[in-house]
N, C-alpha and C positions, 0 to 999 in steps of 0.2 A: 501492497499499501502504499503511496507517496505520500509523503509531510508537509504541511504546508507549509514550511520555508524550499519549498524547492521552487516555488513559482519563477516564472521566466522576471529579468527582468523589467519589460514588457509589459505583462501581468501585476508586476505592484507598484506599475507608474499610477496604472486603469484605478487601483483602487486606492490607493495614495489619493486622486482625483476628486475620485466620491467621495472619501473621509474629512476630505477637505472639505467639500460641496457640503458634505452631511453638517460639519462645526457649524457655518456660516450662515448656513440659512438656520438652526438648530440654536443659538450659544445668546440667553439670551433677552435682550429686548434694545436690538440696534436696529437698520437701517435694511439689512435685507430679512430681518429673522419671519419665520412663519409663526403668527400665534397660535394658530391650533396642533403644532408638534413640542413634544416636550420635547427639552433640551437633550442632545443627543452626546455629549461632550464623555461622559464617562463608557462608552457602547465604541466611538471612536480610539482611545485611548487604552482600550483590548482589544479588539481588531483591527487596531496598527503592530501591537506586541503580536497578532498573532499572526497577517499574511506579510506585513515587514521584516526583512532581516538587517538592516541596518537600525541604527540606534536616531540617525538625525533626523529620519521622522519624530520621534520624541518629542529632541527639540521644536522641532519645529512647528510641532502641534499648542506646548509650550508656547511660543512666542508667538502662536498665531491664536488662543484663547487669551491671551496677553493684548492682543493687541483689539480682539473685539470688547475685552471687555472696557479698555481705556477708551477704544470709540463710543461705545453708547455711553459711559459719563460722560465724556468731554460733549459730543455732539448728537447722541442721542437719547439728552434728556431723562435716561437713567438711575436713578437715587445711586447715592457713591457708600451707601449704605454696611454692601460687605465688600471695602476698597481698603481693607483694618490695617494693621503689621502681621492680620493670623492668614493673608490672601498669600503669605510664600507660602503655607502652607501645605495647598494648591499642587507644587512642587513633589511632594511627595505622596499625595494623596495618588493623583495620577502615575505616578512612575507605576503605585501598586497593582494599580491595570494592566496598567504595557506591561509589567514583570508574567502576571497571572500569563497575561495571554502570552506572552514568549514561555515561560515554562509549557502551557498545554503544547503551544504548537509544538512543540518536540518531541507530545507525546502521543498525538496524532493519528489517529489509524482512520479507513474510512467503516468504520462495524462498530456495534452496539455496545464493546469495550470500552469507546471511546468517551461514552457520558459519563464517565465516574472521572478521570484525569477534569474533564468539562466542567462538571457539577465543582468537584473541587476548587480549580482554578478559577469559576467564580466566585463563587461565597468568600474563600479568603480575598479577593483584589475585592469583593464590595464592601465588604466589612472594614478590613485597613481602610480603604477610600475613604469612607464615611466616616472610621477613626480618625485620619486625617486633615480631612477637610474641614464636618458638624462640629467636630471635636475641639480642633484650629480655633473653627470660629467663636465658641462658645467659650473654650478659656483663655485664651489670649486673642480676640475682636477689643476686648474692649468694650465693648457695648450692651454687658449682663457686668452691671455694682456688683452682686452677689450671687455665687455660681456654683451648682453641688452636684456628683453625683445622679440624686437620684432625679434633681432637673433634666440631667442631660437624658439619662436613660425616657424620660418622658418627651421629650421631644425627638428622642429615637425612635419611640415607635410612632410619634407622629409622621416626621417626615421620613425617615428611611424607605418605608413601602411605598412611599413614589418614587424615591430615586428606581428600587429594583426595579418599578414597573416600566417607568420608562429604558432604563438599561434591558430590560427581558427585547421589548418591543423591538430596539432597535437588532440588540445578538439574536434573535429569532427571526428575522429577516434577514440577515447574514447571512444566517445558517440552512435555510432555507433557497436562499441564491445558489451556496456552495454546494447544495447538494443536485439540486440541477447541476451548475454544470458537474461537478463530477458524473453523475449518471450518462447525462450529453457527452462527457469524455471517451466514457466504457463505456459506449455506447457505436461512440464513429472510431474506437480502438478496435470492437470485435469485427465490423464492418470492416475493417480498414486489414483486418489479418483476417477475413476469409474470402477480401479480395486475393491476397497474394497466394 
């Protein structure tokens, strides 16, 4: 079975461009955002880890997030409530998703056995991302005068399911596309071998 990391450079470029487009149209409230689509940032970082071999896209997506957030805050009229010293913790948050995707990519097989490492990578990536992003904002942003683990736990129960839902929406869509392309490629290879 083929590992996800053996994609051609051309296919990786196509995937990278699609992920950039997805990030641009769904990140925050800026001039290009689609108001009815949930944010895809978490899924974009995970999928970049799965499909893109180089570490450079990780850095590129960090920069893209910053540019989109900066544009939304300065020109888009979005509140700067989230722009705090805790913003820097988005780096390890997103890196957690990317690393989880990278870890899964080395274990991928096109079979049902891939479900266990995929589930493990998704759960660990999402949990670490949430702890860094939401935990960082709650404890280090300066927006909350008194913090407690109990209140943070309540906030996790309130907001984390929404992030999981949007992540699963985009990751599920990507998985469906991946499965369809893999089946088409297998059919093409079978037909080509039959002709030869």
